[in-house]
DRENMARTOR-456790 format. One record per residue: chain; residue in one letter; x, y, z of N, C-alpha, C, CB in turn. Coordinates in steps of 0.001 Angstrom, whole numbers. Glycine has a CB too. Layout:
kette/rest/n.east/n.north/n.up/ca.east/ca.north/ca.up/c.east/c.north/c.up/cb.east/cb.north/cb.up
A/A/X/Y/Z/X/Y/Z/X/Y/Z/X/Y/Z .
...
//
This chain:
kette/rest/n.east/n.north/n.up/ca.east/ca.north/ca.up/c.east/c.north/c.up/cb.east/cb.north/cb.up
A/M/30875/21567/-101991/32106/22120/-102660/32974/22636/-101334/31707/23444/-103848 .
A/I/34236/22202/-101615/35118/22445/-100237/35939/23768/-100531/36279/21056/-99858 .
A/K/35859/24564/-99617/36494/25932/-99513/37856/26088/-99123/35817/26686/-98637 .
A/I/38776/26320/-100030/39839/26690/-99477/40207/27888/-99249/40579/26276/-99950 .
A/I/41092/28243/-98105/41419/29349/-97746/42985/29646/-97231/40487/29587/-96869 .
A/D/43517/30841/-97007/44668/30747/-96642/44503/30759/-94794/45515/31963/-97433 .
A/C/45523/29721/-94299/45533/29390/-92984/45743/31043/-92017/46878/28153/-92811 .
A/P/44911/31486/-91400/45286/32659/-90566/46725/32971/-89876/44402/32609/-89551 .
A/V/47504/31625/-89753/48572/31647/-88738/49757/31632/-89834/48544/30286/-87544 .
A/C/49780/30794/-90618/50794/30848/-91431/50845/31216/-92996/51216/29779/-91263 .
A/G/49476/31255/-93444/49264/31286/-94847/49208/30258/-95732/50030/31922/-95293 .
A/Q/49275/29298/-95194/49563/27989/-96256/47728/27941/-96457/50597/26103/-95342 .
A/K/47686/27203/-97621/46033/26832/-98073/45797/25555/-97315/45723/26518/-99918 .
A/V/44547/25768/-96872/44000/24755/-96030/42342/24737/-96296/44419/25087/-94435 .
A/E/41484/23586/-96020/40104/23492/-95881/39761/24515/-94762/39650/22013/-95566 .
A/I/38584/25071/-95060/38008/25991/-93883/37674/24875/-92938/36589/27031/-94278 .
A/F/37643/25368/-91619/37509/24444/-90730/38254/23393/-90479/36621/24082/-90842 .
A/D/39698/23087/-90998/40497/21889/-91281/41432/22482/-90283/41045/21506/-92910 .
A/I/42479/21348/-89986/43852/21641/-89148/44721/21800/-90404/44454/20292/-87972 .
A/C/45578/22904/-89928/46562/23155/-91015/47794/22227/-90680/46995/24773/-91102 .
A/D/48050/21442/-91923/49276/20494/-91808/50559/21217/-91591/49447/19632/-93086 .
A/H/50817/22598/-92172/52161/23070/-91907/52465/23590/-90343/52409/24235/-92925 .
A/C/51130/24370/-89703/51457/24954/-88154/50370/24299/-87171/51304/26809/-88050 .
A/G/49323/23412/-87733/48636/22720/-86607/47500/23579/-86191/49591/22440/-85391 .
A/W/47353/24854/-86845/46115/25576/-86104/44905/24927/-86959/46145/27476/-86199 .
A/Q/44011/25113/-86138/42534/24516/-86512/41745/25968/-86914/41665/23565/-84985 .
A/N/41405/26032/-87991/40614/27312/-88370/39321/27186/-87965/40591/27635/-89826 .
A/S/38727/28230/-87336/37492/28393/-86481/36608/28895/-87512/37617/29397/-85160 .
A/G/37096/29517/-88592/36098/30087/-89537/36117/31646/-89655/34701/29647/-89096 .
A/P/35400/32182/-90487/35699/33774/-90855/35487/34609/-89516/34562/34415/-92131 .
A/G/34728/34245/-88727/34678/35369/-87464/35661/35119/-86490/33296/35391/-86637 .
A/E/36747/34534/-86712/37687/34216/-85856/38343/35358/-85292/38541/33400/-86422 .
A/K/38786/35329/-84063/39150/36712/-83158/40573/36451/-82760/38128/36972/-81659 .
A/E/41298/37461/-83116/42831/37695/-82771/43337/37429/-81257/43169/39223/-83087 .
A/S/42284/37920/-80355/42505/37859/-78950/42007/36948/-78083/42185/38837/-78484 .
A/D/40813/35971/-78613/40219/35018/-77857/40595/33742/-78338/38850/35168/-77818 .
A/P/40888/32647/-77599/41238/31274/-77997/39872/30561/-78287/42109/30504/-76828 .
A/Q/39857/30017/-79517/38649/29444/-79970/38963/28028/-80445/38008/30301/-81073 .
A/G/37654/27161/-80072/37566/25860/-80396/38676/25085/-79840/37484/25722/-81762 .
A/P/39181/24340/-80459/40565/23409/-80055/41597/24069/-79816/41078/22474/-81048 .
A/N/42036/25143/-80163/43097/26045/-80028/43275/26411/-78898/43038/27045/-80694 .
A/K/44509/26222/-78198/44583/26851/-76535/45156/28081/-76541/45510/25988/-75429 .
A/I/45603/28615/-77498/46242/29830/-77548/45669/30650/-78746/47738/29613/-77640 .
A/T/45771/32225/-78357/44981/33054/-79202/45656/33113/-80662/44843/34499/-78538 .
A/L/44759/33588/-81655/45450/33449/-82855/46578/34450/-83085/44515/33524/-83906 .
A/K/46556/35495/-82210/47582/36373/-82210/48928/35831/-81489/47068/37595/-81586 .
A/A/48848/35004/-80581/49977/34584/-80277/50452/33360/-81160/49928/34342/-78939 .
A/A/49603/32453/-81824/50035/31630/-82940/50574/32106/-83729/49302/31058/-83525 .
A/K/50274/33375/-84245/51049/34300/-85398/52406/34456/-84914/50390/35872/-85655 .
A/E/52371/34802/-83783/53867/35232/-83067/54815/34202/-83041/53769/35659/-81539 .
A/A/54107/32678/-82457/54961/31880/-82321/55439/31411/-83823/54453/30895/-81421 .
A/N/54896/31423/-84789/55069/30973/-85922/56006/31742/-86713/53944/30840/-86462 .
A/K/55769/33178/-86432/57028/33898/-86869/58378/33645/-86247/56816/35245/-86701 .
A/K/58587/33338/-85080/59505/32760/-84113/60076/31476/-84702/58795/32489/-82751 .
A/I/59319/30521/-85166/59746/29235/-85785/60359/29304/-86938/58768/28402/-85990 .
A/I/59531/30280/-87867/60268/30611/-89334/61432/31104/-89237/59617/31569/-90207 .
A/G/61565/32279/-88287/62934/32886/-88360/64006/31892/-87931/63023/34157/-87462 .
A/K/63816/30972/-87041/64813/30010/-86693/65233/29185/-87848/64337/29154/-85628 .
A/S/64415/29017/-88603/64586/28040/-89556/65223/28360/-90862/63417/27535/-89786 .
A/T/65504/29426/-91170/66066/30276/-92059/67332/30421/-91811/65503/31417/-92118 .
//
């Protein structure tokens, strides 16, 4: 069974441990921390969320 979750960066639906088609974040699972880069992500979850907010703000 495939588990679908909300992307922790942009909120789009994504399979757990998959790469989000919308923002490119690779979900590292439920233990993901805001302040530590994990897995293939080169920036922190917090930084990715901030960058996503800036991108969304520019597109509206």
